[in-house]
C-alpha positions as CSV (number, residue, x, y, z in Angstrom):
1,M,115.0,161.7,106.9
2,L,117.9,160.6,104.8
3,A,118.3,157.5,106.9
4,L,114.8,156.3,106.0
5,V,115.5,156.6,102.3
6,G,118.1,153.9,102.3
7,C,116.2,151.4,104.4
8,G,114.2,149.8,101.6
9,P,117.2,148.8,99.5
10,I,119.1,147.5,102.5
11,V,116.2,145.3,103.7
12,Y,115.8,144.2,100.0
13,V,119.4,143.0,99.9
14,N,119.0,141.0,103.1
15,E,115.5,139.7,102.5
16,V,115.6,138.9,98.8
17,T,119.2,138.8,97.6
18,R,120.6,136.9,100.5
19,G,117.5,135.2,102.0
20,A,115.1,134.2,99.2
21,S,117.8,133.6,96.5
22,T,119.7,131.4,98.9
23,K,116.6,129.4,99.8
24,V,115.7,128.9,96.2
25,D,119.3,127.8,95.5
26,E,118.9,125.3,98.3
27,A,115.6,124.0,96.9
28,R,117.3,123.6,93.5
29,A,120.0,121.5,95.1
30,V,117.5,119.0,96.5
31,E,115.7,118.8,93.2
32,A,112.6,120.6,94.4
33,D,111.6,121.2,90.8
34,K,111.2,117.5,90.4
35,Y,109.9,116.5,93.8
36,S,107.9,119.5,94.8
37,P,106.8,121.3,91.6
38,Y,104.1,123.4,93.2
39,Y,106.2,125.0,95.9
40,W,109.2,125.2,93.6
41,T,107.2,127.2,90.9
42,R,105.7,129.4,93.6
43,A,109.2,130.2,95.1
44,T,110.8,131.0,91.7
45,E,107.9,133.1,90.5
46,F,107.7,135.1,93.7
47,L,111.5,135.6,93.5
48,R,111.2,136.8,89.9
49,K,108.4,139.2,91.0
50,A,110.4,140.5,93.9
51,R,113.3,141.3,91.5
52,E,111.0,143.0,89.1
53,L,109.5,145.2,91.7
54,A,112.9,146.1,93.0
55,A,113.9,147.2,89.5
56,H,111.0,149.6,89.7
57,A,112.2,150.8,93.1
58,D,109.2,149.4,94.9
59,F,111.2,147.8,97.7
60,Q,108.3,147.4,100.1
61,A,106.4,145.1,97.8
62,A,109.7,143.5,96.6
63,N,110.5,142.6,100.2
64,R,107.0,141.1,100.7
65,Y,107.4,138.9,97.6
66,G,110.9,137.9,98.8
67,R,109.5,136.7,102.1
68,L,106.8,134.7,100.2
69,S,109.5,133.2,98.0
70,S,111.6,132.2,100.9
71,E,108.6,130.5,102.6
72,A,107.7,128.6,99.5
73,A,111.3,127.5,99.0
74,G,111.4,126.2,102.5
75,L,108.2,124.2,101.9
76,A,109.6,122.9,98.7
77,I,112.8,121.7,100.5
78,E,110.7,119.9,103.1
79,E,108.4,118.3,100.6
80,A,111.3,117.2,98.3
81,A,113.1,115.6,101.2
82,T,110.0,113.7,102.2
83,V,109.2,112.5,98.7
84,K,112.8,111.5,98.1
85,K,112.7,109.2,101.2
86,D,109.3,107.8,100.3
87,P,107.8,108.4,96.9
88,S,104.4,107.3,98.0
89,K,104.2,110.4,100.2
90,R,103.8,112.6,97.1
91,A,100.8,114.7,97.6
92,A,97.9,113.9,95.2
93,P,96.5,117.0,93.5
94,A,93.4,118.2,95.4
95,K,90.4,118.8,93.3
96,D,88.9,121.4,95.6
97,I,92.0,123.5,96.1
98,A,91.6,127.3,95.6
99,P,94.3,128.8,93.5
100,A,96.8,131.0,95.2
101,K,95.1,131.2,98.6
102,D,98.3,132.2,100.4
103,V,99.0,135.2,98.1
104,V,98.8,138.7,99.5
105,P,95.6,140.3,98.2
106,A,96.2,142.8,95.5
107,K,94.9,145.7,97.6
108,D,97.8,145.0,100.1
109,V,100.5,145.2,97.4
110,A,101.6,148.7,96.6
111,P,101.2,149.4,92.9
112,A,104.3,149.9,90.8
113,K,105.4,153.5,90.6
114,E,104.4,155.3,87.4
115,T,107.0,156.8,85.2
116,P,106.5,160.3,83.8
């Protein structure tokens, strides 16, 4: 049973610290904050949330947010590269877009652990 106790933090280090943080740094390098503000904000906020959940030792939820951050950073990198090449390719804001439709529903995210 001891081997299972250490799995969450180990996966967190790989998923969030190495994976998502690196992807967000790559997005920063291609100026995603300027050329892809939606996905940039999404990536940085999910990374912030992953770190917050890890601080509360909720590694399963932290890993999930880390994956979402990494995906958003990848999309930000792609969009920034496209817009840099041809500024007319910048996506126009859609009027009928539903907010946060790719977010994991709240019922699927484990609640933060309570402190005594």
